Backbone of each chain as ProteinMPNN parsed JSONL, in Angstrom:
{"seq_chain_A": "MTERLANRIKGEREKAELTQAALAERVGVSRKTINTVENGVFTPSATLAIKLAQALGLSVEQLFWIER", "coords_chain_A": {"N_chain_A": [[-94.613, -145.657, 76.561], [-92.573, -144.532, 79.209], [-91.366, -141.328, 79.845], [-88.896, -139.208, 81.25], [-87.61, -136.131, 82.581], [-84.333, -135.922, 83.033], [-81.49, -134.775, 84.968], [-78.298, -133.103, 85.541], [-77.863, -131.422, 87.669], [-77.138, -131.442, 90.407], [-74.498, -132.496, 90.479], [-73.123, -130.635, 88.847], [-73.616, -128.329, 90.277], [-72.281, -128.849, 92.666], [-69.737, -129.065, 91.645], [-69.299, -126.446, 90.957], [-69.09, -125.458, 93.433], [-71.365, -124.591, 94.867], [-74.05, -124.072, 97.118], [-77.404, -125.4, 97.524], [-78.999, -123.271, 98.278], [-77.447, -121.079, 97.455], [-77.419, -121.406, 94.688], [-80.137, -121.164, 94.259], [-80.501, -118.501, 94.927], [-79.058, -117.255, 92.892], [-80.631, -117.907, 90.717], [-83.131, -117.031, 91.407], [-85.215, -118.352, 92.662], [-86.895, -120.438, 95.146], [-85.104, -122.424, 97.641], [-86.292, -124.872, 97.879], [-87.363, -125.346, 95.372], [-85.07, -125.738, 93.806], [-84.139, -128.051, 95.085], [-86.243, -129.896, 94.555], [-86.181, -129.983, 91.783], [-83.605, -130.95, 91.301], [-83.854, -133.515, 92.415], [-85.624, -134.666, 90.695], [-88.299, -134.538, 91.27], [-89.867, -132.421, 90.575], [-90.678, -131.04, 87.475], [-89.038, -128.58, 85.733], [-90.051, -125.369, 84.327], [-89.511, -124.184, 80.931], [-88.33, -121.688, 81.068], [-87.177, -121.656, 83.646], [-85.414, -123.801, 83.364], [-83.614, -122.783, 81.491], [-82.578, -120.61, 82.926], [-81.322, -121.988, 85.026], [-79.374, -123.417, 83.619], [-77.865, -121.292, 82.592], [-76.957, -120.15, 84.978], [-75.213, -122.085, 85.806], [-73.386, -122.11, 83.857], [-73.732, -123.648, 81.535], [-75.203, -125.319, 78.64], [-78.723, -125.803, 78.048], [-79.188, -128.36, 77.078], [-76.954, -129.695, 77.935], [-77.384, -129.785, 80.614], [-79.884, -130.897, 81.042], [-81.681, -133.842, 80.034], [-83.674, -136.193, 78.163], [-84.926, -139.057, 79.637], [-85.529, -142.384, 78.898]], "CA_chain_A": [[-93.248, -145.557, 77.112], [-92.462, -143.429, 80.17], [-90.22, -140.432, 79.656], [-88.741, -138.226, 82.332], [-86.527, -135.175, 82.372], [-83.225, -136.129, 83.983], [-80.583, -133.621, 84.991], [-77.056, -133.259, 86.312], [-77.722, -130.16, 88.421], [-76.423, -131.633, 91.672], [-73.07, -132.64, 90.205], [-72.583, -129.362, 88.344], [-73.684, -127.364, 91.381], [-71.193, -129.16, 93.591], [-68.491, -128.739, 90.943], [-69.161, -124.984, 91.05], [-69.038, -125.169, 94.877], [-72.546, -123.816, 95.243], [-75.082, -124.782, 97.875], [-78.728, -125.247, 96.901], [-79.464, -121.903, 98.561], [-76.688, -120.133, 96.626], [-77.933, -121.531, 93.314], [-81.497, -120.605, 94.288], [-80.361, -117.043, 94.932], [-78.629, -116.851, 91.543], [-81.703, -118.128, 89.747], [-84.309, -116.278, 91.842], [-86.299, -119.235, 93.124], [-86.646, -120.912, 96.508], [-84.223, -123.595, 97.722], [-87.153, -126.051, 97.667], [-87.494, -125.576, 93.93], [-83.806, -126.348, 93.377], [-84.117, -129.396, 95.648], [-87.187, -130.786, 93.859], [-85.718, -130.169, 90.398], [-82.433, -131.84, 91.404], [-84.288, -134.886, 92.716], [-86.551, -135.134, 89.669], [-89.68, -134.507, 91.782], [-90.557, -131.347, 89.87], [-90.145, -130.732, 86.141], [-89.045, -127.114, 85.641], [-90.5, -124.743, 83.079], [-88.396, -123.878, 80.016], [-87.665, -120.483, 81.591], [-86.324, -122.024, 84.777], [-84.332, -124.658, 82.859], [-82.619, -121.892, 80.865], [-81.923, -119.851, 84.01], [-80.437, -122.91, 85.742], [-78.231, -123.691, 82.752], [-77.043, -120.067, 82.56], [-76.314, -119.973, 86.286], [-74.137, -123.079, 85.958], [-72.48, -121.941, 82.717], [-73.903, -124.769, 80.602], [-76.397, -125.198, 77.806], [-79.847, -126.573, 78.604], [-79.018, -129.77, 76.679], [-75.9, -130.301, 78.78], [-77.878, -129.926, 81.984], [-81.1, -131.724, 81.056], [-81.908, -134.749, 78.914], [-84.87, -137.025, 78.353], [-84.582, -140.441, 79.965], [-86.639, -143.287, 78.526]], "C_chain_A": [[-93.146, -144.33, 78.034], [-91.195, -142.616, 79.883], [-90.112, -139.513, 80.852], [-87.53, -137.349, 82.048], [-85.464, -135.392, 83.442], [-82.299, -134.912, 83.933], [-79.315, -133.938, 85.781], [-76.785, -131.994, 87.152], [-76.861, -130.351, 89.666], [-74.908, -131.692, 91.449], [-72.441, -131.329, 89.767], [-72.581, -128.291, 89.429], [-72.528, -127.594, 92.354], [-69.832, -128.843, 92.97], [-68.224, -127.222, 91.032], [-69.097, -124.504, 92.509], [-70.17, -124.247, 95.332], [-73.453, -124.684, 96.11], [-76.402, -124.631, 97.116], [-79.235, -123.821, 97.085], [-78.753, -120.883, 97.676], [-77.172, -120.185, 95.173], [-79.338, -120.929, 93.22], [-81.443, -119.083, 94.21], [-79.959, -116.531, 93.547], [-79.786, -116.892, 90.552], [-82.965, -117.342, 90.101], [-85.502, -117.15, 92.154], [-85.976, -119.681, 94.546], [-85.71, -122.124, 96.48], [-85.013, -124.876, 97.462], [-87.257, -126.389, 96.186], [-86.231, -126.234, 93.39], [-83.758, -127.808, 93.827], [-85.025, -130.344, 94.861], [-86.78, -131.008, 92.396], [-84.54, -131.149, 90.39], [-82.842, -133.303, 91.57], [-85.295, -135.443, 91.71], [-87.996, -135.178, 90.133], [-90.507, -133.509, 90.977], [-89.876, -131.087, 88.527], [-90.196, -129.224, 85.937], [-89.617, -126.626, 84.318], [-89.274, -124.497, 82.197], [-87.614, -122.677, 80.536], [-86.703, -120.842, 82.715], [-85.159, -122.898, 84.324], [-83.226, -123.801, 82.238], [-81.857, -121.112, 81.932], [-80.934, -120.733, 84.763], [-79.174, -123.18, 84.925], [-77.296, -122.482, 82.709], [-76.284, -119.887, 83.865], [-75.147, -120.93, 86.477], [-73.173, -123.055, 84.768], [-72.548, -123.081, 81.711], [-75.069, -124.474, 79.667], [-77.495, -126.059, 78.441], [-79.676, -128.063, 78.296], [-77.927, -130.466, 77.494], [-76.409, -130.601, 80.187], [-79.076, -130.881, 82.075], [-81.105, -132.661, 79.846], [-83.12, -135.603, 79.215], [-84.435, -138.476, 78.558], [-85.779, -141.321, 79.65], [-86.48, -144.623, 79.248]], "O_chain_A": [[-93.579, -143.235, 77.677], [-90.108, -143.166, 79.704], [-91.124, -139.086, 81.406], [-86.575, -137.751, 81.383], [-85.676, -135.08, 84.614], [-82.326, -134.129, 82.983], [-79.258, -134.887, 86.563], [-75.642, -131.567, 87.315], [-75.976, -129.545, 89.954], [-74.14, -131.025, 92.142], [-71.371, -130.951, 90.243], [-71.677, -127.459, 89.499], [-71.882, -126.647, 92.803], [-68.903, -128.414, 93.655], [-67.081, -126.784, 91.163], [-69.056, -123.303, 92.779], [-69.966, -123.278, 96.063], [-73.604, -125.881, 95.865], [-76.503, -123.835, 96.183], [-79.821, -123.234, 96.175], [-79.374, -119.933, 97.199], [-77.315, -119.154, 94.515], [-79.683, -120.274, 92.236], [-82.242, -118.458, 93.512], [-80.457, -115.503, 93.089], [-79.91, -116.038, 89.674], [-83.771, -117.022, 89.228], [-86.65, -116.758, 91.946], [-84.921, -119.348, 95.087], [-85.54, -122.768, 95.445], [-84.489, -125.839, 96.904], [-87.242, -127.556, 95.796], [-86.309, -127.179, 92.605], [-83.386, -128.692, 93.056], [-84.627, -131.464, 94.538], [-87.004, -132.082, 91.839], [-84.491, -132.064, 89.568], [-82.264, -134.202, 90.959], [-85.765, -136.571, 91.862], [-88.838, -135.785, 89.471], [-91.693, -133.724, 90.73], [-88.656, -130.934, 88.453], [-91.278, -128.638, 85.963], [-89.665, -127.359, 83.329], [-88.138, -124.593, 82.662], [-86.385, -122.647, 80.457], [-85.559, -120.391, 82.735], [-84.045, -122.763, 84.831], [-82.042, -124.067, 82.44], [-80.637, -120.969, 81.852], [-79.837, -120.289, 85.103], [-78.062, -123.175, 85.451], [-76.076, -122.634, 82.78], [-75.11, -119.516, 83.863], [-74.206, -120.635, 87.215], [-72.26, -123.876, 84.682], [-71.539, -123.439, 81.103], [-75.82, -123.518, 79.865], [-77.218, -126.93, 79.266], [-79.973, -128.919, 79.13], [-77.977, -131.677, 77.711], [-75.946, -131.523, 80.857], [-79.247, -131.583, 83.072], [-80.599, -132.319, 78.777], [-83.543, -135.725, 80.364], [-83.683, -139.039, 77.763], [-86.9, -141.044, 80.078], [-87.305, -145.52, 79.075]]}, "seq_chain_B": "MTAIELAERKSRWRAFGFLVLGALSVALMAFNLGPGSSDFTRGMWLGVLAGSAVNLLPVKRWLRPNSAVAQLLEDESVRENRRLSCNLGFWGSTVTAIVIAAALGSGVTLRPLEVAEIIATAGIASAMVAFALLELRAAR", "coords_chain_B": {"N_chain_B": [[-80.114, -112.284, 107.588], [-80.813, -113.964, 104.561], [-83.044, -113.445, 101.713], [-83.731, -115.896, 100.674], [-83.365, -117.664, 102.838], [-85.19, -116.577, 104.636], [-87.583, -116.941, 103.238], [-87.623, -119.707, 103.188], [-87.941, -120.316, 105.896], [-90.423, -119.062, 106.432], [-92.012, -120.494, 104.71], [-91.927, -123.048, 105.832], [-93.224, -122.592, 108.291], [-95.681, -121.844, 107.27], [-96.516, -124.272, 106.177], [-96.74, -125.878, 108.5], [-98.707, -124.411, 109.782], [-100.832, -124.814, 108.023], [-101.294, -127.533, 108.413], [-102.21, -127.483, 111.044], [-104.51, -125.845, 110.801], [-106.018, -127.43, 109.045], [-106.451, -129.72, 110.636], [-107.837, -128.521, 112.715], [-110.169, -127.598, 111.455], [-111.369, -130.018, 110.777], [-111.749, -131.097, 113.327], [-113.528, -129.215, 114.444], [-115.677, -129.542, 112.725], [-116.4, -132.192, 113.307], [-117.137, -131.854, 115.972], [-119.364, -130.234, 115.603], [-121.14, -132.026, 114.526], [-122.004, -133.416, 116.662], [-123.95, -133.483, 119.796], [-123.292, -131.155, 121.153], [-123.124, -128.926, 119.533], [-123.363, -125.502, 118.452], [-124.554, -122.209, 117.483], [-122.339, -120.64, 117.793], [-120.115, -122.447, 117.643], [-120.486, -123.353, 115.08], [-120.086, -120.987, 113.719], [-117.414, -120.577, 114.351], [-116.268, -122.76, 113.012], [-116.933, -122.04, 110.398], [-115.438, -119.699, 110.153], [-112.781, -120.651, 110.471], [-112.669, -122.341, 108.267], [-113.089, -120.547, 106.154], [-110.859, -118.906, 106.473], [-108.878, -120.793, 105.969], [-109.428, -121.456, 103.299], [-108.876, -119.037, 102.035], [-106.173, -118.894, 102.566], [-105.259, -120.856, 100.907], [-105.036, -119.647, 98.55], [-102.813, -117.619, 96.52], [-102.422, -115.184, 98.18], [-100.591, -113.396, 99.414], [-98.783, -112.86, 97.391], [-100.398, -111.479, 95.67], [-101.013, -109.256, 97.194], [-98.523, -108.131, 97.776], [-96.805, -107.736, 95.306], [-94.21, -107.027, 94.557], [-92.477, -107.877, 96.48], [-89.586, -109.629, 97.382], [-89.458, -111.904, 98.992], [-92.135, -112.717, 99.029], [-92.374, -113.447, 96.365], [-90.621, -115.615, 96.265], [-91.973, -117.307, 97.933], [-93.957, -118.077, 96.34], [-93.066, -119.368, 94.058], [-92.362, -121.349, 91.051], [-92.437, -124.118, 91.752], [-93.939, -124.094, 94.054], [-96.342, -123.137, 93.072], [-97.036, -125.327, 91.521], [-97.345, -127.261, 93.536], [-99.506, -126.125, 94.84], [-101.447, -126.291, 92.86], [-101.648, -129.096, 92.555], [-102.538, -129.793, 95.139], [-104.983, -128.465, 95.3], [-106.362, -129.817, 93.312], [-106.482, -132.306, 94.547], [-108.073, -131.627, 96.713], [-110.483, -131.096, 95.405], [-111.125, -133.695, 94.488], [-111.274, -134.939, 96.95], [-113.553, -133.744, 98.118], [-115.46, -134.535, 96.246], [-115.43, -137.365, 96.362], [-116.183, -137.661, 99.019], [-118.793, -136.604, 98.909], [-120.01, -138.562, 97.338], [-119.779, -140.794, 98.987], [-121.351, -139.935, 101.142], [-123.825, -139.742, 99.87], [-124.287, -142.434, 99.338], [-124.384, -143.384, 101.962], [-126.615, -142.02, 102.967], [-128.558, -143.212, 101.468], [-128.633, -145.665, 102.642], [-129.937, -145.47, 105.041], [-128.736, -143.735, 106.943], [-129.039, -140.723, 108.774], [-128.733, -137.342, 108.075], [-128.595, -133.813, 108.482], [-129.202, -131.232, 106.025], [-127.398, -129.076, 106.401], [-125.349, -130.278, 107.82], [-124.391, -132.09, 105.955], [-123.395, -130.321, 104.057], [-121.369, -129.144, 105.597], [-119.635, -131.331, 106.051], [-118.795, -132.019, 103.444], [-117.604, -129.636, 102.526], [-115.568, -129.335, 104.438], [-114.077, -131.659, 104.005], [-113.064, -131.171, 101.427], [-111.556, -128.733, 101.677], [-109.835, -129.287, 103.889], [-108.426, -131.574, 103.02], [-107.068, -130.517, 100.84], [-105.46, -128.617, 102.121], [-103.855, -130.166, 103.849], [-102.564, -131.766, 101.983], [-101.121, -129.815, 100.542], [-99.439, -128.854, 102.559], [-97.928, -131.164, 103.15], [-96.678, -131.658, 100.694], [-95.109, -129.367, 100.487], [-93.455, -129.627, 102.734], [-92.133, -131.947, 102.072], [-90.751, -131.087, 99.816], [-88.986, -129.349, 100.999], [-87.161, -130.897, 102.304]], "CA_chain_B": [[-80.773, -113.432, 106.943], [-81.114, -113.677, 103.157], [-84.443, -113.655, 101.312], [-83.911, -117.351, 100.49], [-83.529, -118.269, 104.176], [-86.448, -116.08, 105.214], [-88.679, -117.624, 102.526], [-87.604, -121.104, 103.64], [-88.509, -120.348, 107.242], [-91.85, -118.739, 106.34], [-92.681, -121.598, 104.018], [-92.078, -124.148, 106.801], [-94.278, -122.182, 109.223], [-96.948, -121.9, 106.539], [-96.907, -125.687, 106.063], [-97.219, -126.327, 109.822], [-99.977, -123.707, 109.995], [-101.852, -125.492, 107.214], [-101.626, -128.8, 109.086], [-103.013, -127.146, 112.227], [-105.82, -125.375, 110.342], [-106.73, -128.597, 108.498], [-106.889, -130.55, 111.769], [-108.827, -127.751, 113.481], [-111.445, -127.569, 110.73], [-111.979, -131.356, 110.907], [-112.189, -131.244, 114.721], [-114.731, -128.395, 114.639], [-116.778, -130.182, 111.985], [-116.809, -133.37, 114.092], [-117.846, -131.344, 117.147], [-120.668, -129.723, 115.161], [-122.041, -133.15, 114.22], [-122.457, -133.965, 117.94], [-125.029, -132.744, 120.485], [-122.796, -129.9, 121.745], [-122.938, -127.862, 118.537], [-124.168, -124.281, 118.654], [-124.269, -121.213, 116.436], [-120.964, -120.166, 118.01], [-119.142, -123.416, 117.114], [-120.643, -123.335, 113.614], [-119.409, -119.763, 113.268], [-115.961, -120.834, 114.433], [-115.937, -123.667, 111.905], [-116.996, -121.267, 109.153], [-114.29, -118.778, 110.159], [-111.556, -121.427, 110.219], [-112.704, -122.84, 106.889], [-112.902, -119.409, 105.245], [-109.436, -118.535, 106.594], [-108.099, -121.835, 105.29], [-109.643, -121.328, 101.851], [-108.133, -117.841, 101.586], [-104.741, -119.224, 102.622], [-104.909, -121.729, 99.775], [-104.8, -118.766, 97.393], [-101.543, -116.877, 96.678], [-102.846, -113.835, 98.56], [-99.443, -112.517, 99.688], [-98.229, -112.461, 96.097], [-101.296, -110.468, 95.11], [-100.954, -108.037, 98.006], [-97.171, -107.546, 97.716], [-96.22, -108.356, 94.11], [-92.785, -106.7, 94.371], [-91.676, -108.397, 97.586], [-88.746, -110.776, 96.971], [-89.844, -113.086, 99.789], [-93.45, -113.165, 98.548], [-92.147, -114.129, 95.087], [-90.009, -116.919, 96.559], [-93.003, -118.144, 98.562], [-94.941, -118.421, 95.317], [-92.356, -119.654, 92.808], [-93.1, -122.312, 90.222], [-92.704, -125.411, 92.412], [-95.041, -123.846, 95.003], [-97.567, -123.074, 92.255], [-97.355, -126.706, 91.154], [-97.87, -127.904, 94.746], [-100.832, -125.551, 95.074], [-102.337, -126.873, 91.842], [-101.862, -130.504, 92.913], [-103.323, -129.922, 96.367], [-106.364, -128.055, 95.012], [-106.945, -130.967, 92.598], [-106.773, -133.338, 95.545], [-109.218, -131.125, 97.471], [-111.662, -131.32, 94.562], [-111.455, -135.131, 94.534], [-111.653, -135.234, 98.339], [-114.956, -133.374, 98.344], [-116.313, -135.344, 95.356], [-115.544, -138.727, 96.93], [-116.973, -137.538, 100.25], [-120.192, -136.432, 98.517], [-120.507, -139.867, 96.87], [-119.903, -141.656, 100.186], [-122.514, -139.455, 101.902], [-125.026, -140.133, 99.111], [-124.484, -143.875, 99.581], [-124.767, -143.559, 103.372], [-128.001, -141.547, 103.117], [-129.414, -144.234, 100.842], [-128.733, -146.87, 103.477], [-130.611, -145.201, 106.315], [-128.077, -142.738, 107.805], [-129.731, -139.43, 108.677], [-127.915, -136.137, 108.239], [-129.3, -132.605, 108.051], [-128.516, -130.626, 104.867], [-126.275, -128.25, 106.862], [-124.263, -131.196, 108.201], [-123.837, -132.61, 104.694], [-122.573, -129.23, 103.495], [-120.169, -129.001, 106.448], [-118.719, -132.467, 105.835], [-118.209, -131.95, 102.09], [-116.7, -128.468, 102.467], [-114.394, -129.612, 105.263], [-113.265, -132.68, 103.327], [-112.367, -130.532, 100.3], [-110.548, -127.752, 102.119], [-108.828, -129.906, 104.765], [-107.533, -132.456, 102.249], [-106.192, -129.649, 100.041], [-104.464, -127.988, 103.006], [-102.899, -131.176, 104.32], [-101.752, -132.155, 100.823], [-100.192, -128.724, 100.254], [-98.428, -128.831, 103.624], [-97.032, -132.316, 103.013], [-95.854, -131.446, 99.488], [-94.13, -128.323, 100.808], [-92.468, -130.164, 103.675], [-91.306, -132.908, 101.322], [-89.846, -130.311, 98.948], [-87.981, -128.644, 101.809], [-86.22, -131.836, 102.945]], "C_chain_B": [[-81.16, -113.085, 105.5], [-82.599, -113.939, 102.869], [-84.74, -115.149, 101.155], [-84.185, -118.025, 101.839], [-84.852, -117.854, 104.817], [-87.645, -116.786, 104.567], [-88.784, -119.069, 102.978], [-88.29, -121.225, 105.003], [-90.023, -120.092, 107.194], [-92.634, -119.877, 105.699], [-92.925, -122.769, 104.964], [-93.19, -123.823, 107.799], [-95.641, -122.249, 108.544], [-97.442, -123.346, 106.459], [-97.435, -126.207, 107.404], [-98.568, -125.679, 110.141], [-101.113, -124.374, 109.233], [-102.27, -126.804, 107.862], [-102.536, -128.528, 110.287], [-104.417, -126.72, 111.804], [-106.663, -126.529, 109.786], [-107.285, -129.452, 109.624], [-107.991, -129.835, 112.554], [-110.182, -127.744, 112.77], [-112.154, -128.92, 110.818], [-112.524, -131.547, 112.326], [-113.473, -130.445, 114.967], [-115.937, -129.001, 113.92], [-117.321, -131.371, 112.773], [-117.596, -132.935, 115.324], [-119.249, -130.883, 116.762], [-121.646, -130.831, 114.801], [-122.622, -133.746, 115.508], [-123.519, -133.091, 118.588], [-124.588, -131.381, 121.026], [-122.695, -128.742, 120.771], [-123.844, -126.663, 118.835], [-123.858, -123.335, 117.497], [-122.83, -120.721, 116.549], [-119.944, -121.134, 117.389], [-119.264, -123.508, 115.587], [-119.969, -122.095, 113.014], [-117.897, -119.926, 113.294], [-115.5, -121.709, 113.275], [-115.897, -122.887, 110.585], [-115.802, -120.321, 109.036], [-112.992, -119.495, 109.819], [-111.527, -121.882, 108.76], [-112.476, -121.702, 105.877], [-111.441, -118.961, 105.259], [-108.547, -119.516, 105.852], [-108.206, -121.677, 103.77], [-108.862, -120.136, 101.295], [-106.639, -118.134, 101.55], [-104.307, -120.156, 101.5], [-104.662, -120.916, 98.5], [-103.483, -118.011, 97.601], [-101.77, -115.41, 97.043], [-101.653, -112.881, 98.758], [-98.82, -111.992, 98.401], [-99.076, -111.365, 95.464], [-101.162, -109.148, 95.865], [-99.606, -107.331, 97.887], [-96.422, -108.134, 96.52], [-94.724, -108.091, 93.942], [-91.883, -107.229, 95.485], [-90.907, -109.642, 97.137], [-89.159, -112.04, 97.708], [-91.192, -113.63, 99.308], [-93.304, -113.905, 97.214], [-91.547, -115.512, 95.304], [-91.027, -117.873, 97.177], [-94.048, -118.603, 97.547], [-94.225, -118.699, 93.992], [-92.983, -120.869, 92.125], [-93.333, -123.677, 90.866], [-93.84, -125.26, 93.425], [-96.372, -123.793, 94.24], [-98.009, -124.478, 91.851], [-97.938, -127.449, 92.355], [-99.287, -127.419, 95.058], [-101.849, -126.173, 94.108], [-102.675, -128.33, 92.197], [-102.768, -130.642, 94.128], [-104.766, -129.474, 96.138], [-107.079, -129.141, 94.209], [-107.363, -132.03, 93.592], [-107.971, -132.922, 96.402], [-110.517, -131.337, 96.715], [-112.098, -132.783, 94.648], [-111.868, -135.548, 95.94], [-113.11, -134.91, 98.578], [-115.896, -134.203, 97.458], [-116.523, -136.741, 95.931], [-116.385, -138.696, 98.202], [-118.46, -137.408, 99.922], [-120.792, -137.765, 98.072], [-120.725, -140.8, 98.062], [-121.127, -141.245, 100.998], [-123.814, -139.865, 101.193], [-125.336, -141.606, 99.349], [-124.964, -144.113, 101.012], [-126.215, -143.134, 103.596], [-128.986, -142.556, 102.54], [-129.57, -145.479, 101.705], [-129.178, -146.534, 104.901], [-129.945, -144.216, 107.251], [-128.819, -141.412, 107.659], [-128.762, -138.29, 108.977], [-128.741, -134.94, 107.785], [-128.518, -131.988, 106.881], [-127.291, -129.793, 105.273], [-125.07, -129.124, 107.225], [-123.585, -131.773, 106.948], [-122.908, -131.557, 104.07], [-121.273, -129.071, 104.277], [-119.147, -130.099, 106.154], [-118.023, -132.335, 104.474], [-117.206, -130.786, 101.989], [-115.416, -128.739, 103.264], [-113.479, -130.623, 104.582], [-112.439, -132.035, 102.206], [-111.237, -129.637, 100.757], [-109.442, -128.426, 102.943], [-107.888, -130.807, 103.963], [-106.582, -131.629, 101.388], [-105.088, -129.047, 100.921], [-103.407, -128.98, 103.467], [-101.983, -131.596, 103.163], [-100.71, -131.083, 100.511], [-99.059, -128.694, 101.283], [-97.433, -129.975, 103.444], [-96.123, -132.168, 101.785], [-94.754, -130.417, 99.76], [-93.042, -128.844, 101.738], [-91.555, -131.173, 102.982], [-90.29, -132.156, 100.449], [-88.712, -129.67, 99.741], [-86.946, -129.576, 102.417], [-84.825, -131.743, 102.347]], "O_chain_B": [[-81.762, -112.041, 105.248], [-83.306, -114.562, 103.661], [-85.839, -115.612, 101.457], [-85.1, -118.838, 101.972], [-85.538, -118.658, 105.449], [-88.593, -117.176, 105.248], [-89.883, -119.601, 103.135], [-89.108, -122.117, 105.228], [-90.803, -120.804, 107.826], [-93.761, -120.18, 106.091], [-93.977, -123.406, 104.921], [-94.009, -124.686, 108.117], [-96.63, -122.656, 109.154], [-98.627, -123.618, 106.646], [-98.455, -126.895, 107.446], [-99.458, -126.32, 110.699], [-102.229, -124.484, 109.742], [-103.451, -127.153, 107.866], [-103.507, -129.248, 110.517], [-105.405, -127.179, 112.379], [-107.869, -126.597, 110.025], [-108.444, -129.866, 109.585], [-108.953, -130.46, 113.0], [-111.223, -127.869, 113.415], [-113.379, -128.977, 110.921], [-113.615, -132.085, 112.513], [-114.396, -130.933, 115.619], [-117.058, -128.981, 114.427], [-118.533, -131.546, 112.898], [-118.595, -133.558, 115.684], [-120.208, -131.111, 117.499], [-122.855, -130.602, 114.772], [-123.604, -134.487, 115.466], [-123.942, -132.086, 118.017], [-125.434, -130.539, 121.327], [-122.222, -127.669, 121.147], [-124.934, -126.802, 119.391], [-123.013, -123.621, 116.649], [-122.181, -120.424, 115.546], [-119.022, -120.705, 116.696], [-118.27, -123.714, 114.89], [-119.365, -122.155, 111.944], [-117.191, -119.479, 112.391], [-114.48, -121.439, 112.641], [-114.981, -123.037, 109.776], [-115.228, -120.161, 107.959], [-112.204, -119.026, 108.998], [-110.489, -121.816, 108.101], [-111.768, -121.869, 104.884], [-110.856, -118.675, 104.215], [-107.585, -119.125, 105.191], [-107.209, -121.755, 103.053], [-108.265, -120.218, 100.222], [-105.926, -117.696, 100.648], [-103.121, -120.236, 101.178], [-104.148, -121.432, 97.507], [-103.079, -117.786, 98.742], [-101.362, -114.508, 96.311], [-101.69, -111.726, 98.334], [-98.389, -110.841, 98.324], [-98.564, -110.453, 94.816], [-101.193, -108.07, 95.272], [-99.536, -106.102, 97.894], [-95.507, -108.939, 96.697], [-94.039, -108.849, 93.256], [-90.666, -107.05, 95.439], [-91.485, -110.581, 96.589], [-89.206, -113.121, 97.121], [-91.375, -114.842, 99.191], [-94.019, -114.874, 96.958], [-91.91, -116.468, 94.619], [-90.96, -119.085, 96.977], [-94.915, -119.418, 97.862], [-94.713, -118.314, 92.929], [-94.018, -121.364, 92.569], [-94.327, -124.334, 90.558], [-94.616, -126.194, 93.63], [-97.385, -124.325, 94.691], [-99.201, -124.784, 91.838], [-98.914, -128.185, 92.214], [-100.147, -128.192, 95.48], [-102.961, -126.529, 94.498], [-103.835, -128.739, 92.144], [-103.656, -131.494, 94.157], [-105.683, -130.048, 96.724], [-108.274, -129.364, 94.402], [-108.456, -132.589, 93.499], [-108.79, -133.761, 96.776], [-111.533, -131.711, 97.302], [-113.275, -133.081, 94.851], [-112.722, -136.419, 96.101], [-113.834, -135.707, 99.176], [-117.005, -134.536, 97.877], [-117.647, -137.24, 95.983], [-117.198, -139.59, 98.439], [-119.297, -138.028, 100.579], [-121.944, -138.067, 98.386], [-121.731, -141.505, 98.134], [-121.862, -142.101, 101.489], [-124.777, -140.28, 101.837], [-126.491, -141.985, 99.537], [-125.843, -144.941, 101.249], [-126.958, -143.796, 104.322], [-130.093, -142.733, 103.048], [-130.511, -146.253, 101.532], [-128.831, -147.237, 105.85], [-130.532, -143.876, 108.279], [-129.185, -141.021, 106.55], [-128.07, -138.286, 109.996], [-129.499, -135.034, 106.82], [-127.311, -132.199, 106.762], [-126.273, -129.8, 104.581], [-123.923, -128.757, 106.97], [-122.364, -131.92, 106.9], [-121.802, -131.861, 103.623], [-120.206, -128.884, 103.691], [-117.952, -129.834, 106.025], [-116.81, -132.518, 104.37], [-116.113, -130.935, 101.443], [-114.318, -128.41, 102.815], [-112.258, -130.466, 104.581], [-111.252, -132.325, 102.062], [-110.104, -129.757, 100.291], [-108.258, -128.171, 102.726], [-106.68, -130.804, 104.201], [-105.419, -131.996, 101.222], [-103.929, -128.977, 100.514], [-102.214, -128.675, 103.475], [-100.777, -131.76, 103.346], [-99.551, -131.401, 100.245], [-97.889, -128.534, 100.937], [-96.225, -129.772, 103.572], [-94.943, -132.513, 101.836], [-93.616, -130.578, 99.319], [-91.861, -128.546, 101.56], [-90.36, -131.244, 103.267], [-89.124, -132.543, 100.36], [-87.614, -129.472, 99.221], [-85.958, -129.113, 102.987], [-83.922, -132.463, 102.773]]}, "name": "protein", "num_of_chains": 2, "seq": "MTERLANRIKGEREKAELTQAALAERVGVSRKTINTVENGVFTPSATLAIKLAQALGLSVEQLFWIERMTAIELAERKSRWRAFGFLVLGALSVALMAFNLGPGSSDFTRGMWLGVLAGSAVNLLPVKRWLRPNSAVAQLLEDESVRENRRLSCNLGFWGSTVTAIVIAAALGSGVTLRPLEVAEIIATAGIASAMVAFALLELRAAR"}
């Protein structure tokens, strides 16, 4: 069975009125990393997932879930 | 200009540079297989290939570990792209070596230096092109 890490970063980012670049600056990564994580191209490390959740004021479980 | 924007711009230039270096190394290798090859063109090929190989390593991060831009140019998605492209380079050179072995068995003649040039170029050029394409895709 294929599993993938899904996320709601784009929606939450837009709700917080942040651009990809602004979120990248908050988290300390490049805009490309935000873009690839948002699109599910790149699976972030636990550290980055926690930083993203903190930057958007959510828990990791609220931002990420496993899709089967 | 913020560090994010500067890193984005540098990353795009790096990707285009990798495409150019990859194409140049293949072109020089092809030229060296022909009758016009000389020690000078072989030296050029070696220089381009060595420069390309060094660029596949996170050298800037090593040289300037505290630079914000250097850190952004080597964050975790870039490291993943680097890992994937180096894997692809390994398979590129392995498959090329197998194809050359088969070709040599069926009567094609190549000098040992030419075989080395083809395999090394296949490995490095495929890794560079893969890295550039992954980076450009990520930046879309």
